[in-house]
C-alpha positions in Angstrom: 0.0 0.0 0.0 2.8 2.4 0.9 5.6 0.6 -0.8 5.2 0.0 -4.6 6.5 -3.6 -4.7 6.1 -6.0 -7.5 4.9 -9.0 -5.5 1.7 -7.1 -4.8 0.9 -7.6 -8.5 1.0 -11.4 -8.3 -2.2 -13.3 -8.5 -1.2 -15.3 -5.4 -1.0 -12.0 -3.5 -4.5 -10.9 -4.6 -6.0 -14.3 -3.7 -4.2 -14.2 -0.3 -5.9 -10.9 0.4 -9.3 -12.3 -0.4 -8.6 -15.3 1.8 -7.7 -13.0 4.7 -10.9 -11.0 4.2 -13.1 -14.1 3.9 -11.6 -15.7 7.1 -12.2 -12.5 9.1 -15.8 -12.3 7.9 -16.4 -16.0 8.7 -14.8 -15.8 12.2 -16.8 -12.6 12.9 -19.8 -14.9 13.3 -18.2 -17.3 15.7 -19.3 -17.4 19.3 -17.6 -14.9 21.6 -16.2 -17.8 23.6 -14.0 -18.7 20.6 -12.4 -15.2 20.4 -9.1 -16.4 21.8 -9.2 -19.8 20.3 -10.5 -20.7 16.8 -11.2 -17.1 15.8 -7.7 -15.9 16.6 -6.1 -19.0 15.2 -7.8 -18.8 11.8 -7.2 -15.0 11.5 -3.5 -15.4 12.4 -3.1 -18.2 9.9 -4.8 -16.2 7.2 -2.7 -13.2 7.9 0.4 -15.4 8.0 -0.2 -16.4 4.3 0.1 -12.9 2.9 2.8 -11.8 5.4 5.1 -14.7 4.6 4.5 -14.2 0.9 5.5 -10.6 1.2 8.5 -11.3 3.4 9.6 -14.2 1.2 9.4 -12.0 -1.9 11.9 -9.6 -0.4 14.5 -12.2 0.3 17.5 -12.4 -2.1 18.3 -16.1 -1.8 15.9 -18.6 -3.4 16.4 -20.9 -0.4 15.1 -18.2 2.0 12.2 -17.3 -0.4 11.2 -21.0 -0.6 11.1 -21.3 3.2 8.7 -18.4 3.5 6.5 -19.7 0.7 6.4 -23.1 2.5 5.3 -21.4 5.7 2.6 -19.5 3.8 1.4 -22.7 2.2 1.4 -24.5 5.6 -0.8 -21.7 6.9 -3.4 -22.7 4.3 -3.4 -26.2 5.7 -3.8 -24.8 9.2 -6.8 -22.8 8.1 -8.3 -25.8 6.4 -8.0 -27.9 9.6 -9.4 -25.1 11.8 -12.4 -24.6 9.5 -13.0 -28.4 9.6 -13.1 -28.1 13.4 -15.4 -25.1 13.2 -17.7 -27.0 10.8 -17.8 -30.0 13.2 -18.8 -27.6 16.0 -21.5 -26.1 13.9 -19.9 -22.6 13.9 -20.1 -22.5 10.1 -22.1 -24.2 7.4 -21.0 -25.7 4.1 -22.0 -22.6 2.1 -19.4 -20.4 3.8 -16.8 -23.0 3.2 -17.7 -23.1 -0.5 -16.6 -19.5 -0.8 -13.1 -20.2 0.5 -12.6 -23.6 -1.2 -11.6 -22.4 -4.7 -9.5 -19.6 -3.3 -7.6 -21.8 -0.9 -7.1 -24.6 -3.5 -5.9 -22.1 -6.1 -3.6 -20.4 -3.6 -2.2 -23.7 -2.5 -1.4 -24.7 -6.1 0.3 -21.4 -6.8 2.5 -21.7 -3.7 3.3 -25.3 -4.7 4.5 -24.2 -8.1 6.5 -21.3 -6.7 8.2 -23.7 -4.2 8.9 -26.2 -6.9 10.4 -23.5 -9.1 12.8 -22.5 -6.3 13.9 -26.1 -5.6 
């Protein structure tokens, strides 16, 4: 937003932004008792995706970039698991998950390709 950096033009960056927004909107409907548990965990993991992408993009060595992209991809898996738990606890319905499903799958695939390219 302040810095004009090229990674912000990447599709994976734009999709990551959408994932963060969707996760925050979903967890906004969770019970107050989950504020410091699932809500916080999902929101942190979602934010971790875009933060690690950004930090990785700024690294000079491909080995360092790869590691940050791996962490970002792992955060997607973390969100997936937390959303499964949320679904099992009836905090969300399948319709809300359907919004995130294509975004998360697409983002996971993009990170996988980026990681493979750096290997």
